[in-house]
C-alpha positions as CSV (number, residue, x, y, z in Angstrom):
1,M,-0.1,0.4,0.2
2,S,1.5,3.3,-1.4
3,H,1.1,6.4,1.2
4,D,-0.6,9.1,0.1
5,R,1.3,12.2,1.3
6,Y,-0.8,14.9,-0.5
7,G,-4.3,13.3,1.2
8,T,-7.8,13.8,0.0
9,D,-7.1,17.2,-1.1
10,V,-4.0,18.0,-2.9
11,L,-4.5,21.8,-2.4
12,S,-5.0,22.0,1.0
13,N,-1.8,22.4,1.6
14,D,0.7,24.8,-0.2
15,P,4.2,23.5,-0.1
16,H,5.3,27.1,-1.3
17,R,3.9,29.2,1.6
18,S,6.2,28.6,4.1
19,R,8.9,30.2,2.6
20,R,7.0,33.5,1.1
21,P,8.5,36.6,3.8
22,Q,4.8,37.0,5.5
23,T,3.5,40.5,5.5
24,T,3.8,41.7,9.2
25,D,1.8,45.4,11.1
26,V,4.7,47.5,12.4
27,P,3.4,50.3,15.0
28,A,5.6,53.6,13.1
29,E,7.1,54.5,16.2
30,R,10.0,57.6,16.1
31,G,13.1,56.5,15.4
32,L,12.4,53.5,13.3
33,V,14.3,52.6,10.1
34,V,11.6,51.7,6.9
35,E,12.7,51.6,3.6
36,D,10.0,52.4,1.0
37,V,9.9,49.6,-1.6
38,E,8.1,51.6,-4.5
39,T,11.3,54.4,-4.0
40,G,13.8,52.8,-2.2
41,W,13.8,55.7,-0.2
42,V,15.2,54.7,3.6
43,G,14.9,56.9,6.2
44,A,14.1,57.1,10.7
45,V,10.6,57.9,11.5
46,V,9.3,61.4,12.3
47,R,6.4,61.8,12.8
48,V,2.8,60.1,12.3
49,E,0.2,62.4,11.2
50,K,-3.3,63.4,9.3
51,S,-2.9,64.5,6.0
52,G,-6.8,64.9,4.2
53,G,-8.3,62.3,6.9
54,E,-5.7,59.6,6.2
55,H,-2.2,59.2,8.2
56,V,0.7,59.6,6.4
57,V,4.2,58.4,7.7
58,V,6.9,61.4,8.0
59,L,10.9,59.7,7.2
60,E,14.6,61.3,7.7
61,D,17.4,60.0,5.4
62,R,20.7,60.3,7.4
63,K,21.3,63.6,5.2
64,G,18.3,65.6,6.9
65,R,16.2,65.0,3.6
66,T,12.0,64.0,5.4
67,R,9.6,62.5,2.2
68,T,5.8,61.9,3.7
69,F,4.1,58.4,3.0
70,G,0.7,56.9,3.4
71,L,0.4,53.8,5.6
72,G,0.3,50.5,5.1
73,A,1.9,48.3,3.6
74,G,5.0,49.1,0.9
75,F,7.8,49.0,3.7
76,W,10.5,46.9,4.5
77,V,12.0,47.1,8.1
78,D,15.3,45.2,8.4
79,G,14.3,42.8,5.1
80,K,10.8,42.3,6.2
81,P,8.2,43.4,4.4
82,V,5.9,45.2,6.9
83,R,2.9,47.4,6.9
84,L,2.8,50.4,8.7
85,V,0.8,51.5,11.4
86,P,-0.3,54.1,14.1
87,P,1.8,53.6,16.5
88,R,0.2,53.0,19.3
89,P,-0.2,55.7,22.8
90,S,1.9,55.2,25.6
91,A,-0.6,54.8,29.1
92,S,2.1,56.1,31.0
93,A,3.3,59.2,29.0
94,P,1.3,62.4,29.6
95,T,-0.9,63.5,27.7
96,R,0.6,67.2,25.7
97,P,-1.7,69.8,25.0
98,A,-3.3,70.2,21.4
99,R,-1.4,73.2,19.4
100,T,-2.5,74.9,16.8
101,A,-0.4,76.2,13.8
102,S,1.7,78.8,15.6
103,G,2.5,76.7,18.1
104,S,0.0,78.5,20.3
105,I,-2.2,76.1,22.9
106,A,-5.2,74.9,21.8
107,V,-8.8,76.1,23.0
108,P,-10.7,73.4,22.5
109,H,-14.4,74.1,21.5
110,A,-13.4,77.5,22.0
111,R,-16.3,80.2,19.7
112,A,-14.5,83.1,18.4
113,R,-14.1,86.6,20.2
114,V,-16.8,89.4,19.0
115,A,-14.1,91.4,16.7
116,R,-11.5,93.9,17.9
117,A,-11.5,97.8,16.8
118,S,-7.9,96.7,16.3
119,R,-6.7,95.6,12.8
120,I,-3.9,93.7,11.3
121,W,-3.1,95.3,7.9
122,V,-1.8,93.0,5.1
123,E,-0.1,94.1,1.6
124,G,-1.9,91.3,-0.4
125,R,-4.1,87.8,-1.0
126,H,-1.3,85.4,-0.3
127,D,-0.1,87.0,2.7
128,A,-3.4,86.8,4.2
129,E,-4.1,83.0,3.3
130,L,-0.3,82.5,4.7
131,V,-1.8,84.7,8.3
132,E,-4.8,82.6,8.3
133,R,-3.2,78.9,7.7
134,V,-0.9,79.2,10.7
135,W,-2.6,81.8,12.9
136,G,-6.2,82.1,11.9
137,D,-7.1,79.8,15.1
138,D,-5.4,82.3,17.0
139,L,-6.6,85.2,14.9
140,R,-9.9,84.1,16.1
141,L,-10.2,84.0,19.7
142,E,-8.8,86.5,19.7
143,G,-10.6,88.7,17.6
144,V,-8.2,90.1,15.2
145,V,-9.7,90.7,11.8
146,V,-6.6,90.8,9.4
147,E,-7.5,93.3,6.4
148,M,-5.9,93.7,3.0
149,L,-4.1,96.4,1.5
150,D,-3.0,95.3,-1.9
151,G,0.6,97.5,-1.7
152,V,2.0,99.9,1.0
153,D,1.4,103.6,-1.6
154,H,-0.9,104.3,0.0
155,L,-1.4,102.9,3.5
156,A,-1.2,106.6,4.4
157,D,-4.0,107.4,2.9
158,R,-5.7,104.2,4.8
159,L,-4.9,105.2,8.0
160,A,-6.0,108.5,7.6
161,E,-9.4,107.1,7.5
162,F,-9.2,104.6,9.7
163,G,-8.1,106.9,12.3
164,P,-6.0,104.5,14.4
165,G,-5.6,105.4,18.3
166,P,-4.3,103.8,21.7
167,Q,-7.6,101.5,21.2
168,R,-8.1,100.9,17.5
169,R,-5.0,99.8,17.1
170,V,-2.8,99.4,13.5
171,G,-0.5,96.3,13.0
172,V,1.0,96.6,9.1
173,L,3.5,93.8,7.6
174,V,4.6,95.2,5.1
175,D,6.9,92.7,2.3
176,H,10.4,94.1,1.5
177,L,11.4,96.3,4.3
178,V,14.5,96.7,4.7
179,P,16.5,99.9,5.1
180,G,16.4,102.1,2.2
181,S,13.5,100.8,0.6
182,K,10.1,102.5,-0.5
183,E,8.7,99.9,1.7
184,S,10.8,101.3,4.9
185,R,10.2,105.0,4.4
186,I,6.7,104.8,3.9
187,A,6.5,102.7,7.4
188,E,8.7,105.4,9.2
189,A,7.1,108.3,7.7
190,V,3.7,106.7,8.7
191,M,4.5,105.9,12.8
192,A,5.7,109.3,12.9
193,R,2.6,110.6,11.6
194,F,0.1,108.1,14.1
195,S,-0.3,106.6,16.8
196,G,-1.6,103.6,17.7
197,V,0.1,102.2,14.4
198,L,3.0,99.5,14.0
199,V,4.7,99.0,11.1
200,L,6.9,95.6,11.0
201,G,8.2,93.3,7.9
202,H,10.0,90.9,6.6
203,P,12.9,90.7,4.1
204,Y,12.3,89.2,1.4
205,V,10.5,90.6,-2.0
206,D,7.5,88.6,-1.8
207,V,6.1,86.6,0.8
208,W,6.4,83.2,-0.9
209,Q,9.7,83.4,0.1
210,A,8.7,83.5,3.5
211,V,8.1,79.8,3.1
212,Q,11.1,77.4,4.2
213,P,12.3,76.7,0.2
214,A,12.9,72.9,1.3
215,R,8.7,72.3,1.0
216,V,8.9,72.7,-2.5
217,G,12.1,70.7,-3.0
218,L,14.6,73.8,-3.2
219,E,18.1,74.9,-1.3
220,A,17.0,78.2,-1.4
221,W,14.4,80.6,-3.7
222,P,15.8,81.6,-6.9
223,D,17.5,84.6,-7.5
224,V,14.7,86.0,-10.2
225,P,16.6,89.0,-12.2
226,R,15.7,92.5,-12.0
227,G,12.4,93.5,-14.1
228,T,10.9,89.7,-13.8
229,D,8.0,89.9,-12.1
230,I,8.8,87.5,-8.7
231,K,5.8,85.3,-9.1
232,T,6.6,84.5,-12.4
233,G,10.4,84.1,-12.3
234,T,9.9,81.5,-8.7
235,L,7.0,79.6,-10.9
236,R,9.9,79.3,-14.1
237,A,12.5,78.1,-11.7
238,L,10.4,75.4,-9.8
239,G,9.5,74.4,-13.1
240,W,6.0,74.9,-13.1
241,P,3.2,76.5,-15.4
242,A,3.6,80.5,-16.0
243,S,2.1,82.1,-18.6
244,T,-1.4,83.1,-16.5
245,Q,-2.3,84.5,-13.3
246,A,-4.3,81.6,-12.9
247,D,-0.6,79.9,-13.5
248,V,0.8,82.0,-10.6
249,A,-3.2,81.4,-8.3
250,A,-2.7,77.8,-8.9
251,G,1.0,77.9,-7.8
252,W,0.7,79.7,-5.0
253,K,-2.1,76.8,-3.8
254,R,0.6,74.2,-4.1
255,I,2.9,76.3,-2.3
256,L,1.1,77.4,0.8
257,G,-0.9,73.1,0.5
258,R,2.4,72.3,1.4
259,V,2.5,74.5,4.6
260,R,1.9,72.6,7.7
261,D,2.7,74.9,10.3
262,Y,4.8,78.0,12.3
263,R,7.9,75.0,11.6
264,D,7.5,75.3,7.6
265,L,8.1,79.2,7.9
266,S,10.7,81.8,8.0
267,P,11.8,82.8,11.5
268,A,12.1,86.2,9.5
269,L,8.3,86.3,9.7
270,L,6.7,84.5,12.3
271,G,8.9,86.9,14.6
272,R,7.4,89.9,12.9
273,V,3.9,88.7,13.2
274,E,3.8,86.9,16.6
275,E,4.7,90.9,17.3
276,L,1.8,92.4,16.0
277,V,-0.8,89.6,17.2
278,D,0.7,90.7,20.6
279,F,0.6,95.0,19.0
280,V,-3.2,95.0,18.9
281,T,-4.6,92.8,21.1
282,V,-3.1,94.8,24.3
283,D,-5.8,96.3,26.1
């Protein structure tokens, strides 16, 4: 009598299954070194966060560069396939207070305060959108309204119409506020003329450059030649469409979308905005 090594069902046992590496779930703990199979990117886990309703993991390579990947399968750890899952919260670790995008302690379920008489003015739409993205929660809690100027050439006229004073302050954020510039002369003139006004600014020609260039894959923002529109020149250097105003709007939307919180902005902008917020919220 011969022995039937397959039994009654020849498909019930796969002799090759044990040889195949099995994917296992591994929590994406900070410091864990993983490799993305598709791109070959190797890096240590920096953090896990939510983006667009999905969990993503940020990996940092040995040169300090970071990339973001969706959690799930498609990674290797120590040469074995893994499925990255969100790390388990530590029962012993103290719960950290939630933070706003500006780094302030968040106040959950807080209602927006009635708007103050004081205001913050910025030069244009992109400045306003960037301030809203990072400081929006704080400004609503403090009741501070941000308004656009569309340039500072007529700042004195706008202030005369507004009528600033000790209880009706205006903080103005200006692009390219450097010694000897037109903007610096305007700032000095209006602060000498009006009380309750503080004009501060960053050194960049355009607020786009206040975003850390690494967020769009650059080591530094391009040096756009004089006579070339700063936004158009920047988009061309990035290799993005730059022919129409719609291209400029789409390019800014891409840049703004890369800004997650205050850490993605230059300190030269961060400090000035914080000063303006303090100035207009003093009772």
